[in-house]
N, C-alpha and C positions, 0 to 999 in steps of 0.2 A: 046692597051696592055700597062700595066705599065712597067717602066724600070726594076722593080724587077722581074716581071713575065717573062721578056725577058732573064734573067739569067738562066743558066742550073740548073735544079732541084737539081742535086747532089751538086752543089756549094752552093745553098741555104740551103741544109741540113747540109753541113759542117759548114757553118756560124752559123746555129741554134745550132749545137752541141757546138760551142765555146760560144755562148750566155748562154746556159744551164750550161756549166761548170763555166762560170763567175758568174752566179747567185748562183750556189752551193758554190763557194768560198766566196761570200759575206755572205751568210747565215751561213756558217761554222765559219767565223770570228765573226759574231754577236752572235751566240750561244756560241762560245768559250769565248767571252768576258763576257757573262752573267754567265758563270760557272768558272770565274777567270782563263781562259786559253787564254791569249792574243797571237795572232799570226798574221803574215803578209803573206798573200797568194797571190802570183803573178798570180794565176788563174783568178783574177778579171780582168786582161787584156783581157780575153776572151770576155767580154762585148764590149770593144772597137774593138777587132778583128772582132766581128760580123758585126759591122757597116763598118769597113774598108774593109772586104771581099765583102760586098754588094756594096760598092762604087768602087770596083775593084782597091783598093789601093795596089800598088806593095809592099810597106813596110809592110803592115799588112799581105800580103800573105807570105812574108819572115818570119815574126814573127810566123805565123801559122805553116809553115813548120818546123821551129826550135822546136816549142812546140811539134809537132807531132813526130819529131825524138827523143826528150826526152822520150816520151811515148813508142816509139818502143824499146828503150833500157831499160827503167824502168820496164815495165810490165813483161817481161820474167825474169828479175833478181828477182823481188819480188815474182813471181810465183815459182821460184826455192827455194827461202827462205821459202815460205809457205809450200812447199813439205817436208821440213825437220822438220816441226812441226806437232803436232797432230790435232791442230785446229787453227783457226784465229778468231779475234774479228771483228765483223761487227759494224762499227761506223756510226751513222747518225748525221752529223754536230758536230763531236767530241764527241758525247755522245755514249758510248758503248751500243749496243742494243742486240746483241746476239753473242754467240759462234757458229761458223759454222765449219764443218769438213774441213780439209785441201783440199781434192779434190774439194769441192764445191768452196772454195776460189780460187783455181787454175783455175777453169772454169770461174769465174768472170774475172780474169786477162787475160785469153785466149780470152774471148769475147772482152775486151777493147783493147787488142793487135791487134786483127783482125780488129776492128773498126778503129784503128789508121792507119793500113796498107791501108784500104779502103780510108780514108781521104787523105793520101799521094798520092794514085793513082789519086784521083779526082783533087787535086791541081797541079799535075804534068802532067795531060793530055794536049795534045797539044792545043785543042780548049779552055780550061780554061786558060792555060798559055798565049795564044794569047790575051785573054780579058784583062789580067793584063798588057800586053805590052803597051797598049794605055796610061796607067798611067805614064809609064816611058818616053814616047816620049815628 
């Protein structure tokens, strides 16, 4: 069995979500640059967090927990703001794609809020926490 396969499935999924978020950030910056919208997106650190989580690095676990806590605070706030509008704009890599009704936008934020709560639960479970303790020793 490979060392990666020995990791809990939920931890591998959390790591993969960080990788996907990092790739999304890279693509957003590239497309933004092509449309004269230069930005710096710290979400690219998700790519490094992916590898750090799979290596059971204590530091990258701490980074992941901080990033998840920002999401847990951010998504409800933005969801409430969206509720005060009639619609919200759906962007794909900084390019406006569609106007969606506010309740649909809130459902997106609710989904990502619940996903962040699940990620927090995975990274704070005792058996996952214990795996990262080896890196600190």
